[in-house]
C-alpha positions in Angstrom: 0.0 0.0 0.0 2.8 2.5 0.9 4.6 1.7 -2.4 1.5 2.8 -4.4 1.5 6.2 -2.5 5.2 6.7 -3.1 5.0 5.9 -6.8 2.0 8.3 -7.1 3.9 11.1 -5.3 6.9 10.6 -7.6 4.8 10.8 -10.7 3.0 13.9 -9.4 6.3 15.6 -8.6 7.6 14.7 -12.1 4.5 16.4 -13.7 5.0 19.5 -11.5 8.6 19.7 -12.6 7.7 19.2 -16.2 5.0 21.9 -16.1 7.4 24.4 -14.4 10.1 23.7 -17.0 7.6 24.2 -19.9 6.3 27.4 -18.4 9.8 28.8 -17.6 11.1 28.2 -21.1 8.0 29.7 -22.8 8.0 33.0 -21.0 9.5 36.0 -22.9 10.4 39.1 -21.0 9.7 42.7 -21.9 12.9 44.8 -22.2 14.6 47.5 -24.2 17.0 47.3 -27.1 20.1 47.7 -25.0 19.4 44.6 -22.9 18.2 42.7 -25.9 21.5 43.4 -27.7 23.5 42.4 -24.6 21.8 39.1 -24.0 20.9 37.9 -27.5 17.8 36.3 -26.0 14.3 36.3 -27.6 12.5 39.3 -26.0 9.6 41.6 -26.4 10.3 45.3 -26.9 7.6 48.1 -26.6 8.1 51.3 -28.5 7.0 53.3 -31.5 7.8 53.6 -35.1 10.4 56.3 -35.8 8.4 58.4 -38.3 11.5 60.4 -39.2 12.7 57.2 -40.9 10.7 55.6 -43.7 9.6 52.0 -43.6 10.0 49.6 -46.5 8.0 46.5 -47.6 9.7 44.2 -50.1 6.9 42.1 -51.7 9.4 39.8 -53.4 11.0 38.7 -50.1 7.9 39.5 -48.0 10.1 41.6 -45.7 8.9 44.6 -43.7 11.7 46.9 -42.4 11.4 50.0 -40.2 13.1 51.8 -37.4 11.7 51.7 -33.9 12.4 53.7 -30.7 11.9 51.8 -27.5 10.6 53.2 -24.2 14.1 54.2 -23.1 14.6 56.2 -26.3 17.0 53.6 -27.9 16.6 53.2 -31.6 17.1 50.1 -33.8 16.4 48.8 -37.3 13.7 46.1 -37.2 13.3 43.4 -39.9 10.1 41.3 -40.0 9.5 38.5 -42.5 5.9 39.2 -43.1 3.5 41.8 -44.3 3.2 45.3 -42.6 0.4 45.2 -40.0 -2.8 46.9 -41.2 -2.9 49.7 -38.7 0.9 50.2 -38.4 0.8 53.8 -39.7 -1.7 55.0 -37.0 -0.7 52.8 -34.1 0.7 54.8 -31.2 2.7 51.9 -29.8 4.2 48.7 -31.3 5.3 45.5 -29.5 7.9 43.4 -31.3 9.1 39.9 -30.4 12.4 38.6 -31.6 16.1 38.9 -31.1 19.2 40.7 -32.4 21.2 39.2 -35.2 24.2 41.2 -36.4 23.0 44.4 -34.9 19.5 44.2 -36.4 16.4 43.2 -34.4 14.9 40.3 -36.3 11.2 40.3 -35.3 9.2 37.1 -35.3 6.0 39.0 -34.3 4.7 42.5 -34.5 1.7 43.6 -32.4 0.2 47.1 -32.9 -1.6 48.8 -30.1 -5.0 49.9 -31.1 -5.3 53.7 -31.2 -8.4 53.7 -29.0 -8.0 57.4 -28.3 -8.9 58.0 -32.0 -12.1 55.9 -31.8 -13.9 58.6 -29.8 -12.8 61.3 -32.2 -14.1 59.2 -35.1 -17.5 58.7 -33.4 -17.7 62.5 -32.8 -16.8 63.2 -36.5 -19.5 60.7 -37.7 -22.1 62.3 -35.3 -21.3 65.8 -36.5 -21.4 64.7 -40.1 -25.0 63.5 -39.8 -26.2 66.9 -38.4 
């Protein structure tokens, strides 16, 4: 009877250790470009598109390139293999996930923050237009 409890406890501990390991390896921290360059790890960086620099989309290679300024005012070139997000031009903030390779941030994901402050203005414009 005791052996059954011991085996069950060992199996339960193994599952807890496996779950912790899976969770720990899947978490990606938010940071800035300086730390991301230093570590070389996959990270998430929050910032905004540097509008003084143009962005470029190459349809042949399906590559979107732009310059981003993080929350610490560090700037970096970002390359994303995929299409430009639909609301990129009007998004007040961008979150990119990826890592540095040869001094360039290679993004695996781009998330644009919805410009919700404009939604109220748009509703006001629509209301005034009907009058």
